[in-house]
C-alpha positions in Angstrom: 0.0 0.0 0.0 1.5 3.3 -1.0 1.6 6.2 1.4 -0.5 9.3 0.8 1.9 12.0 -0.5 2.4 15.1 1.7 0.0 17.9 0.7 1.6 20.9 -1.0 0.1 24.2 -2.1 0.0 25.6 -5.6 3.3 27.4 -4.9 5.0 24.1 -3.9 5.0 25.0 -0.2 3.5 23.1 2.7 0.2 24.9 3.4 0.3 23.8 7.1 3.8 25.1 7.7 2.7 28.0 10.0 0.6 25.6 12.0 3.6 23.4 12.3 5.5 26.3 13.6 2.8 26.9 16.2 3.1 23.3 17.4 6.9 23.5 17.6 6.7 26.8 19.4 4.5 25.3 22.1 7.0 22.5 22.6 10.0 24.8 22.7 8.3 27.1 25.3 7.6 24.0 27.5 11.2 22.9 27.3 12.6 26.4 28.1 10.1 26.9 30.9 11.3 23.8 32.7 14.8 25.1 32.9 13.6 27.9 35.3 10.0 27.2 36.5 11.2 25.1 39.5 13.6 27.7 40.8 10.9 29.6 42.8 9.3 26.3 43.8 12.4 24.8 45.4 11.7 26.1 49.0 8.2 24.7 49.0 9.4 21.4 47.6 12.2 21.2 50.2 9.7 21.5 53.0 7.2 19.1 51.4 9.7 16.3 50.6 12.3 16.9 53.2 15.0 17.8 50.7 18.3 18.8 52.3 20.3 22.0 51.5 23.0 19.8 50.0 20.6 18.0 47.6 18.3 20.9 46.6 20.3 21.8 43.5 19.4 18.4 42.0 15.9 19.7 41.3 17.5 21.9 38.6 20.7 20.0 37.9 19.0 16.6 37.2 17.0 18.3 34.3 19.8 20.4 32.8 22.4 17.6 33.0 20.3 15.0 31.3 19.1 17.5 28.7 22.5 18.9 27.8 24.4 15.6 27.8 21.9 13.8 25.5 21.0 16.7 23.2 23.3 15.7 20.3 22.4 12.0 20.6 18.7 13.0 20.6 19.2 15.0 17.4 20.9 12.0 15.8 18.1 9.6 16.8 15.5 12.0 15.4 17.3 12.4 12.1 17.4 8.7 11.4 14.3 7.2 13.2 12.0 10.0 12.0 11.7 13.5 13.3 7.9 13.5 13.8 8.1 10.1 15.5 10.8 11.2 18.0 9.0 14.6 18.4 5.8 12.8 19.5 7.8 10.4 21.8 9.5 13.4 23.3 6.2 15.1 24.0 4.5 12.0 25.5 7.5 11.1 27.6 7.9 14.7 28.8 4.3 14.8 29.9 4.6 11.4 31.7 7.8 12.6 33.5 6.1 15.8 34.5 3.1 14.0 35.9 5.5 11.7 37.8 7.3 14.7 39.3 4.0 16.4 40.2 2.9 13.4 42.3 6.4 12.6 43.7 6.3 11.6 47.3 10.1 11.4 47.9 13.1 13.6 46.8 14.5 10.6 44.9 11.4 10.3 42.8 11.4 14.1 42.1 15.0 14.0 41.0 14.4 11.0 38.8 11.4 12.6 37.2 13.4 15.8 36.5 16.1 13.7 34.9 13.5 11.9 32.7 12.2 15.3 31.7 15.7 16.1 30.5 16.0 12.9 28.6 12.8 13.4 26.7 13.5 17.1 26.3 16.8 16.1 24.6 14.7 14.1 22.1 12.1 16.8 21.6 14.2 19.9 21.2 16.5 18.9 18.3 13.6 17.2 16.5 11.6 20.4 16.8 14.4 22.5 15.2 14.9 19.9 12.4 11.2 19.9 11.7 11.3 23.7 11.2 14.3 23.4 9.0 12.7 20.9 6.6 9.2 22.4 6.7 10.3 26.0 5.8 12.1 25.7 2.5 12.0 29.4 1.6 15.0 31.1 3.3 13.1 34.2 4.3 10.3 32.2 5.9 12.8 29.9 7.5 14.5 32.9 9.1 11.2 34.2 10.4 10.4 30.7 11.9 13.7 30.4 13.6 13.3 34.0 14.8 10.1 33.0 16.5 11.8 30.0 18.1 14.7 32.2 19.2 12.4 34.7 20.8 10.6 32.0 22.7 13.9 30.5 23.9 15.1 33.9 25.0 11.9 34.9 26.9 10.9 31.5 28.1 13.2 31.4 31.1 11.8 34.7 32.4 8.2 33.4 31.8 9.1 30.3 33.7 10.2 32.3 36.8 6.9 34.3 36.7 4.7 31.2 36.1 6.6 29.2 38.7 6.1 31.9 41.4 2.4 32.3 40.5 1.7 28.5 40.6 3.6 28.0 43.8 2.0 31.0 45.6 -1.6 30.3 44.6 -1.7 26.6 44.1 1.2 24.2 44.8 4.8 23.7 43.7 3.6 20.5 42.1 1.7 22.4 39.5 5.0 23.8 38.2 5.5 20.3 36.8 1.9 19.3 36.3 1.2 22.3 34.0 3.3 20.6 31.3 0.9 17.7 30.9 -2.0 19.6 29.2 0.5 21.6 27.1 2.3 18.4 25.9 -1.0 16.7 25.1 -2.3 19.6 23.1 1.0 19.8 21.2 1.0 16.1 20.5 -2.5 16.1 19.1 -1.7 19.1 16.9 1.6 17.5 15.8 -0.2 14.3 14.7 -2.3 16.4 12.3 0.0 19.0 11.0 3.7 17.9 11.4 5.1 15.9 8.4 7.5 13.0 8.9 11.0 13.4 7.6 14.3 11.5 7.9 18.0 12.1 7.1 19.8 9.9 4.7 23.3 8.4 5.1 25.2 7.0 8.0 22.8 6.1 10.8 25.3 5.0 13.5 25.3 6.6 17.0 28.4 7.7 18.9 27.6 6.2 22.2 31.1 6.5 23.6 31.1 10.2 22.6 27.8 10.7 24.5 29.3 9.0 27.6 32.4 11.2 27.4 30.3 14.4 27.0 28.2 13.4 30.0 
């Protein structure tokens, strides 16, 4: 059975490309938010879970360490397994890890969930950028699309601090993680409809020793 070809407009461009950008922008905002949203929530989480002063940095470090060390491998996996597929796996996994962190009853479980967020974020982020690159084929439009993503990346950390403080003050620190679940679900549903699958050609080997060394 042959696959249905991707829809193209009369100008040869993907008519859903701006919707694809919206989906990618949602995911990028979620990733950037999580680099800072827990900063304000740490004191409340410390009291709730009995986290020591010596261990409190792992609320942030577990996420950033896993994310940063696996980012290149995540991009490689997305290129050769399918960017849309890995994008969706990243969204679903990020949502599951966020939910796990939101119901964490021990500091170990919270740290583990944050590390899992980093792992799935490392799949999600490079796939998102690659999707933008292959979806926008006109240089001027591609520049605008990456400009949007850049603006979100630049402002997302500040938004995370504000949102984290608001959620912690009026609800609970747990919502700083739980808020990701509906965002990821919405993004995944939209991605299924609008994002086109794409893969890279060529050598599909993975530099596992390099990843270990980088970590």
